ZAKE-329224 format. One record per residue: residue in three letters; x, y, z of N, C-alpha, C in turn. Coordinates in steps of 0.001 Angstrom, whole numbers, plus 524288, in hexadecimal, padded with zeros to 5 digits. Example, Ala and Ser with C-alpha at 12.3 -4.5 7.8 and 13.67 -1.06 7.14 Angstrom:
% ZAKE-329224
ALA833867E9C681E788300C7EE6C81E78833907F31C81E78SER832327F73681BA8835667FBDC81BE4832648001E81EBE
This chain:
% ZAKE-329224
META72C62D1180E655A775E2CF7A0E835A7C902CF970E7F6PROA7FF52D0370EC89A83F42D37C0EB9DA869D2D0580E8EDGLUA8C082D2FA0E4FBA8E502CFAC0E260A930B2CB1B0E375GLUA938E2CBD20E8CFA98052C7B50EA8DA95472C2790EAC6THRA8F9F2C2FC0EC95A8C712BF500EED9A8C482BC900E891ALAA8A902C0440E525A88D62BDA60E040A8D642BB380DDFBARGA92C22BB260DEA1A96BC2B8B00DD98A99022B2A00DEFCGLUA974B2B4E20E545A9A5C2B0480E965A94B22ABFE0E703META8F122AB3B0E66CA8CAB2A8BE0E59CA8CD12A2B20E3B2PROA8EB62A4270DD39A90E629E9C0DA80A964529E160DC18PHEA992A29E250DE10A9E9C29FBD0E104A9F542995B0E423VALAA0B02961B0E1A6AA008290EF0E43EAA554290830E707GLNAA5BB291670EC9CAA9D32913E0EDB5AACB528BC60F01ESERAA9F5287D70EFB4AAC5C282840EFEDAB0A3281390EBCBLEUAAD8A282BE0E623AB066282540E35EAB635284AC0E134GLUAB65828A470E46DABB3E28C3D0E573ABEB72894D0E814ARGABD11287740ECEAAC052285370EFD3AC12B27E8A0EE64GLYAC0AE27D620EB3CAC201277180E79AAC3F527A5B0E58FLEUAC50827C7B0E14CAC72027F430DD53ACCE4282660E150GLNACCFC283F30E602AD0D6284C30E8ECAD40D27F950EBC1VALAD26027B000EB03AD6B62769F0EBEAAD8792746D0E885LEUAD3DB275EA0E473AD64D273390DEDAADB8D276BF0DE00LEUADBC927C370DD46ADF5527EBE0DB70AE53B27D150DFF0THRAE39D27CC20E46FAE76A27A6A0E97FAE9EE278160E831LEUAE8022748A0E6AFAE9FD26EC10E4D4AED7126EDA0DFE6GLYAEB14272570DD72AEE43273310D78CAF34B275E10D980ASPAF2E327A170DE0CAF95827D1C0DD73AFCEF27BC50E0CBALAAFAC2275C20E249AFE7F273DA0E73CB033326F7E0E578SERB065A26FBC0E784B0B9026D040E36CB0AE4267860E51DGLYB076F266290E941B064425F930EAB0B01C1260BD0EBD5PROB011F25A2C0EEC3AFC2E259BB0F1E7AFB2E25CD30F5F4LEUAF6EE25F2E0F8A5AF434263500FAE4AF17725DF10FEDFTHRAF1E625E171035CAEF3E25BDC10786AE7D72601F109A2LEUAE62525CE910B0EADF682610010D3EAE24A266F510FD9ALAAE49B26510112B1AE59B268EE11720AE91726E02111F3GLUAEB4C26C3A10FA6AEF8E270C210B26AEB02273A310911VALAE76E27028106ACAE3312726310310AE003275E01060AALAADF2B2744210A77AD9C4276EA10D2EADD5E27DC910F53ARGAE2A027BD0110D1AE6822819B11106AE6A5286B710D10ARGAE7122821210802AE8992851C103DEAE2EF2893610152THRADF252870B10253ADA1D2877210096AD69528A471046EGLYAD88E289E5108C6AD58528D7910EE8AD0CB289D510FBBLEUAD0292842610CCFACB48281C610DE9ACD2327EFB11316THRAC93527E2411563AC86827A4A119FFACA862751511985ARGACB52272FA11A16ACD5926D4111A56AC8F42691C11781ALAAC358268A711A73ABE922679511819ABE38267EF1146EALAABDEE26E5011375ABD6026FB610D06ABFAC26E88107ADGLYAC52326ED21098DACAA826B32105A9AC8C126800104D3ARGAC74C2635F1088FAC7A025E2310704AC2AC25B681038BARGABDE626026104FFABA9625F53101C2ABC2725F640FCABPHEABF5C264D80FC3CAC089265480F518AC442263370F3F1LEUAC7B7260180F701ACBC325D380F4B0ACA282589F0F228LEUAC772255A60F72EAC3192508B0F4F2ABF3B2525D0EF88THRABD172552D0EFF7ABB9E2563D0EADFABE15255AE0E635LEUAC24D259510E712AC6B52590B0E24CAC876253E90E181VALACA152508E0E4C5ACB6E24C210E455AC63C2465E0E0BAGLUAC223247110E47AABD6D2442B0E179ABDDC247590DA98LEUABEDE24AD40D9F4ABE1424D670D474AC26024BF00D20EASPAC5F424B450D3AEACA6E248E70D0EAACDFD24E1F0D003TYRACE652536B0D167AD13A256D60D129AD5E8256C60D446ALAAD674252C40DA15ADAE82523A0DD38ADA2E24DAE0DF3BARGADE4124AE50E25DADEF3246260E3F5AE233247080E8DAPHEAE2B5243B70EDF7AE52B242FF0F14AAEA2E240570F08FASPAEF15241580F1F1AF32D23EED0EE61AF5D923C190F3ACGLYAF1F923A990F8D9AF4C7239430FD38AF7BF23D0A10075ARGAF979241AE0FE91AFC2A24597100C0AF66224B2510105GLYAF52324B910FD6CAF20E24F6E0FBAFAEFF824FF40F779TYRAED96253F80F68CAEA37254B40F139AECD1257120EE46VALAEB2B2553E0E74FAEDF6257290E333AEA1C256640DE36LEUAEB38259830DC7CAE82E259C80D6EFAE75E255670D28BGLNAE353254270D09AAE30E250090CD50AE29B251EF0C6AFPROAE5602507E0C1DAAE4E6252270BF2BAE09E254910BB2BARGADBF7252C00BEFDAD6DF2544D0BB51AD56C25A030BD6BVALAD88D25D290BF71ADA522623C0C11AADA95264E30BC34LEUADDA02624B0B9A9ADDE3265420B1C4AD8EC264D00B088GLUAD5D8261790AF10AD06E2630A0AE14ACE3F268E70AFFDLEUACFA5269EF0B352ACD6A271290B644ACD61274840B1C1GLYAD5A7272B60B12BAD8B5276390AD29AD79C275E70A618ARGAD598271940A5FFAD50A2707309FCDAD3312746409CEEALAACE22277CC09EC4ACA8527CC609BCDACDE6280BF09CA1TYRAD1D3281D20A033AD6242858209ED1ADAB6285D809BC4LEUADC342808309BCDADFF327EAA096EAADCD528140092C7ALAAD8C227E86091F5AD5FD27FD108D06AD5152855A08B81SERAD457288FB08F8AAD39728DEC08E48AD8CE2905608B85LEUADE4028E0508DE4AE2E228FFB08DBAAE3C528FEE0879EARGAE03728C9708526AE1F328AA707E4BAE71A2874407EE1LEUAE61A2840008273AED0C27FD708187AEC0127E9507D3BPROAE9DF27C57079CBAEB0727A5407409AEDD527EC6071A9ASPAEA852853C06FF6AED082897C06EB3AF25428AA307057LEUAF31328B05074BFAF7A328BB2076CAAFBF7287F40732CALAAFC012829607364AFDBB27E85071B6AFFF127F5106C2DLEUAFBB827F8706931AFC0827F33063A6B022F28313061FDPROB02532868806232B0894288A406150B0C0F285BC06191ALAB0BB128344065C9B111E28021066F2B11C627AA60633ELEUB0D36278E20661BB0C1A274350624EB0C1A2749F05BB5GLUB0AFE278AF0599FB0CC0279B90538AB14022788605382ARGB146A27D22055F2B1B0E27C4E054DDB1CC02773B05692LEUB1AED273AB05A3FB1E1626F6905C31B1B5626B2F057D9ALAB16D426B6805523B17482692605053B1A032690404BD9ALAB1AB026E3504ACCB1D9A27026045D0B234526F2D04642ASPB269826CDB04BE3B2AE126D3F04CDCB2D58266F604B2AVALB28A52626C04D73B279925DE504E3EB259725C7504975ARGB227825E2D04620B1F2C25C4D04263B1D4D2594A042BDASPB1A552594F0487EB16242549704958B12672594304C4DTHRB0F2F253E504E7EB0929255320514CB0B0A2564C05672THRB090E25B7305898B095325CCA05D19B03DB25CFE060A3SERB03C225C3106492AFEAB25B960672AAFE3825F6806CB5LEUAF9B22620A070BCAF97C262A40744EAF5E725DDE0765DTHRAF5FF25C4907ACBAF1752591107D38AF05025B17082F4VALAEB4025A4B0862BAECAA2598A08C26AE8552558D08EA6LEUAE82E2537809288AE7BE24FED09432AE0192526109664ASPADE2A24E3A09627AD88C24DDB095F1AD671249800980CGLYAD6912497F09D57AD476243B909FDBAD8F22405F09DDAASPAD72423BEC09BA1ADC0F2385A09975ADC9723726094ACGLUADC7323BBF0931CADEC523BC908C79ADF512413908BE4ILEAE4A32415E0876CAE4E5246A108699AE29F2477908002VALAE24C24C8408049ADF162506907C17AE1D9253FC079B4TYRAE2AF254EE0749FAE5D0256DF070D5AE4A725D1E0728CVALAE5DF25F5307337AE459264C3072ACAE5612680E06F98ALAAEA842673706B6EAECFC26B4406895AF0A52661D0655BARGAF05D267C105FB8AF32F2648D05CDAAF515265DF05819VALAFA682656105744AFBFF268BD05334AFFC32636C04E5CHISAFD6F263980495EAFFBC25E80045BEB041825FDB042E7GLYB088225C37042D6B0D3F25D13040A5B0C7225C6D03AF6PHEB113825BED0398FB104425D98033B9B109F2562303183ARGB113D254540372EB0F6C24D7D034F4B0A8324CA4035CAILEB07712487F03458B028F246D20365FB02F9242A903934LEUAFF30242C303D76AFF1C23D1A0400DAF97C23ABC03F02THRAFAE4234F804038AF647232F103ECEAF1032329C04192VALAF2C1234350470BAEEA52326E04B5CAEBE02389204ABEALAAE6202389D04B97AE3A423D9704BBCAE24423F440505FILEAE4DF242F90521EAE5B52465905670AE47A24CE40568CALAADF7A24D520577BADDC8253F1056DBADD51255AD05C61VALADD4C25AC805D18ADC1125DD006209AD61125A59063C0GLYAD697259C906846AD2C2256BE06A5FAD2E0251AD06CBCTHRAD62224E610697AAD7FB2486806871AD8122472A06EADARGAD6CB2441606F54AD88F23FF10756FADA0C23BB0074DDPHEADE4A23A540787AAE09B235B007869AE1892350307D66PROAE12D22EFB080CCAE3DF22C49083CBAE8B822F7808640ALAAE9712300D08B9AAED3F234DB08C8BAF2982309108BFFTYRAF0FF22C3308DC8AF7B12276808F0AAF9CF226B308A4CVALAF60A2268608503AF750225A007F73AFBD6229B707CC6THRAFBAC22EB707D31AFD6A232AE07C6EB01C72357507E97SERB04952382207D02B0A2C23ADC07E3DB07B323EEF081C0THRB05BA241B30802DB0229246B4084CAAFFFB2452808700GLYAFD1223FE808739AF9B623DA508C3BAFD8423D2C09050ARGB015623B4808E9FB0441237AF09300B07FA23DE0094BFVALB094F241BD092AFB0C3F24516093BAB0782248F509926LEUB0232249940987CAFF4A24AC209A92AFDE82480C09E53LEUAFCE42424409D0EAFD0923F6A0A46DB0155241270A6A1ALAB063E241AA0A3A5B0A03241730A81CB09CD2460D0AB26GLYB060424A660A9DFB063424E810ABB6B026224E0E0B12FLEUB000424A280B071AFBB4249BD0B5DAAFE812466D0BBB3ASPAFB8E247790BEE9AFF23244FE0C3DBAFFD72401E0C3B6ASPB017623D140C743B015C2389B0C89BAFC80235B20C7D8ALAAF880238D20CB94AF197237450CBD4AF074237050C805GLYAF110239B10C376AED9523B150C060AEFF9237D00BC80LEUAF414235E30BA64AF83D232CB0B726AF4C722BF50B8F7GLUAF50A229EE0BE6FAF322224C80BFA3AED272277F0BECBSERAEBD922A170BF3BAE512229600BEFBAE5E5228120B934TYRAE7AC22AE50B654AE686229B00B0E8AE8212252D0AF35LEUAECEB223440B0B8AEE5D21CB60AE4DAE9E5218AB0B0B5SERAE72E21A7D0B690AE309215580B764ADFBB215AE0B4BCARGADE2321A680B2B8AD6D721B610B02CAD82321A4C0A978THRADCA3219840A6A7ADD0B21A3B0A258ADCFA213AC09F90ASPADA592150A09C61AD98920E2709868ADE5420F8A09499PHEAE24820CEB094C4AE8C820D980915BAE5B3209D408CA6ARGAE49920C860899BAE3C920AFB083ECAE8FD207E007F5FGLNAE9E0205B907CC7AEEAC2038E079F6AEB0C206F60751DLEUAEDB420AD30716FAEB1A20E0C06DB1AF0C320BEF068CCTHRAF45520AD3069EAAF949207BF06569AFD0A2044106909ALAAFEA02027B0665FB02E61FD3506816B0627200B006CF7GLYB065A2069B06C6CB0ABD2079806F84B090120A7D074DETHRB02D620B7807536B013E20CE7078F5B01A720BD807E56GLUB030D20E7C081B3B057820B9608752AFFE220DDA08AF8THRAFF95207F208B5CAFA06207E408F7BAFB0D207CB09491ASPAFF7020536096A1B01252029209BCCB0254208AE09F3FPROAFEF5208100A333AFCAB20D3A0A5D2B048220F010A977ASPB0559209590AC1BB0B0520B340AF06B0EFB20D4E0AAC7HISB0F7E20AE30A554B122520D6F0A151B105A212B30A03ALEUB0D85214E909FC9B0BDE21A8509EC2B0C7221C9F0A32DARGB0AD021B0A0A852B0CC621E3F0AE10B135C2211B0AB60LYSB14DB21C1C0AC12B1AA921BD40AC4BB1DFB221F30A8D9GLUB1A3D220CB0A264B1AE4223B709E17B1A7D22A640A0A0ILEB14F922A8C0A30BB131122FC00A30EB18B12309F0A87CHISB193922DBD0AB5EB1CCC231730B037B2127232B90AD51ARGB2320230480A936B25B62323E0A65BB274E235CA0A46FILEB21F5236870A1B0B20C723E2209EC4B217E23F8D0A1F9ARGB2017240670A684B1EF9243A40AA4EB24C3245CE0AC5CARGB295D240E80AC2EB2F36243140ADF0B32C3244FA0A920ARGB2F56244160A3CEB3271245B109F58B31AD24AA209BACGLYB2BA024AA609D24B267624FAC099C4B24FD24D8E094A1TRPB256F24967091A3B23582495908D93B24502433F08C6FTHRB20E42411908872B217823C74086C7B1FCC23AD008149VALB203F235C50805FB1FB62344007A23B1BCE22E2907A5CTHRB180622EDA076D9B154D22959076AAB1698227F306FF9ASPB1723224FE06FC7B1897221C806B20B143221C7E06805GLNB0F6021FBB06462B0BED21B30061FAB099721928066B8GLUB075D21A3A06A35B03DB21A1C06F55AFEA921BFB06D58LEUAFD1121FCB06C9EAF8D1222A806945AF7142204D063F1GLUAFA5022021061DBAF8FB21F0605C82AFEFB21C0A0599DGLNAFE6A217F90576CB043C214A90541EB05772183704FC2GLYB0A21219FF052A9B0DCE21E5704D47B0DDC222FD05103LEUB09FD2242C054A3B0A302292805618B0DD1229FB05C07ARGB117422D4205C0FB147922F8C06053B13E92353B061FCSERB1428235C70663EB140723BA606873B16C423C3F06C34ILEB18EE23F9006DFFB1BFB2425C07293B190E2481D07513ALAB19BB247BC07991B168624C5407C8FB18ED24D5B080F0ALAB17C42512E081E6B198A255C5086D8B14312587C08A27PROB15432593A08E03B116D25BD6090C2B11C026234091AFVALB0D1726514091E6B0B5B26A5E09212B0B5526AC9096ADARGB0D5426EA5098EAB0D0526FF00A13FB0A652738F0A030ASPB0939277280A4C9B07C227B960A515B0A7327E950A9AFGLYB0AA8282360AB95B0D3E286910AEA5B0F34283D40B389ARGB0D1E27F020B2C0B0E2C27D740BA12B112A278320B942GLYB0F83276BA0B34DB140326F260B2FEB0F9326DD10B13FARGB09BD26DE90B27EB06E026AB30AFC3B05DF268660AB8DVALB058D2650B0A9F4B0390262030A404AFEFB263560A2F2ILEAFEC92667E09F45AF98C2680109DF5AF7B2266630978EALAAFB872653709429AFB152622D08EEEB005125F6208CB7ALAAFF9025D9508964B03E425A7A08792B04E825BD8080E7VALB091B25C3B08041B0A1D25CED0799EB0D672578A076EFASNB0A272573D072BFB0E91253A307108B10B7253B706ABDILEB136524FAC06890B1447250F5062F1B13FD24A9B062ECSERB106724AD605E40B0F83244E705C1EB0FCA243A20572CTHRB135723E9E05631B152923D6804F3DB1461237BA04EEFTHRB1654235E50496BB160C22FB9048B1B1A7D22D5004A51ALAB1BAF2275104D79B20232266904BC8B22E9224DB047D2GLYB206E225B50431CB22962250C03F73B25DC2283503D42ARGB26E722D4603E20B29122315903DF9B2BEB23386040CCTHRB2BB923291047B2B2D4A234D404A77B2FB02324304EE7SERB358D23261050D3B364322DF1053EFB34B22306105A7ELEUB356C22F2105DFBB34EC22C55062A4B3B022312206548GLUB3EA122EB706231B423B23301064CAB419423922062BCTHRB3FC0237F405CD4B3FE123D5C05AA6B3BA62414F05ECBMETB371F23FAF05FF2B3352243DD06314B34DD24412068F6ARGB39402405C06B9EB3B58242840705DB404E244D807019ASNB43D02456F06B22B48412475906C5BB477524CEC067C8SERB446B24E6906489B439425208061F6B3D8B254950619FTRPB39A02524106502B35B1254B806614B32292571A06C08LEUB35CB253E506E80B33B0254820746AB34712594C0774BARGB383F25B69075FDB3A1B26057077D0B38B1263BE07589ARGB3648263F9070F2B31E02683C06E9DB2C94267FF06FFDLEUB2BF7262E707012B26B42614207284B26B0264200797DGLNB29C6262F307ADEB2A332661508072B28CA26CCD08148GLUB2CC526E4107D17B2D822734F07DACB25DA275C007DC4THRB23552725807874B1ECB2745E0762EB1B342755B07CF1ALAB1AAF26F1807D9FB18B826DE108341B1980273AE085B4GLUB1E3D2758B088FAB1F962795808BA4B1EFB27E6A087D2GLUB1D3C27F45083B7B1A44283E508287B157C2841C0837DILEB12AA27EF8081D6B0DED27FB60834AB0B582813E0880FGLYB0FF427D1708D21B0D8327EB80911EB0E9C2846F09375GLUB119B286BB091E2B142428BC509358B10682901E090D4GLUB0F0228EE508D34B09482920008959B051C2920F08D91CYSB02C528CF809023AFEE928CC7091E9B004F28E5C09804SERB054928E9C09B32B07E428ED509F94B053C295ED09F52ARGB07B6299A509A59B087829E9B09936B02A12A06B099FDLEUAFFA629E6D097B9AFAE52A01409631AF84E29EDB09B7CTHRAF98029BA509F1CAF62A299D10A3F4AF79429D7F0A76EALAAFCC62A0BE0A866AFDF32A3D80AAECAFD112A8000AA6AGLUAFAEF2AA390A5A1AF8FA2AF8B0A4D7AF4F82B23E0A644
């Protein structure tokens, strides 16, 4: 059997074309019509329509009234790649420096479905009462990093999350009103950080900022955790915020540098 024929036999052309459509949507600066997708991929309109409807059915894309755009679920496709970049290993030196500066605990989390997962954590000189380790999960709505990560979703992804989530009261201070959470997440988008005060556990405060890749997409979140009895909200905002944002930027730049190599 000729070598070229042997190479072609296991090749799935329909998969290649589906990925072309996915990448085309990802490269676009806004919604694309069926005609635009067909033109950019070289597919017929009939073939392009089948691939687009398949992506919509699988929740990787949606039609927003003007054209087709990607859905947050496409981030799942890159999760293995992020792991291969050893994101926690890249973040640890910066987290350690931040923990030493503020003398409190620092963490890196990512969004997995409707929960945040701790992927790196450095304990400060003071011990927190809440037991959190790498791999610990919490509902996104109740944590500072979770809200930062939710702010990285597009409007449709955020609305989908708010509509399907069961908001439970974990402490007297837990925000469970979807409308209030929506407003808070929109504020986070504008200012780029947030504070949660005793919502996950009584006495626990946290301030968080997003980690962005080279294209400005939120890929993780960094926070500093402390207790209400020893650190005021004013100290967190006025003394810690800039240092926290610098750490998030440092981690994002390191990830982008490795990605570009």
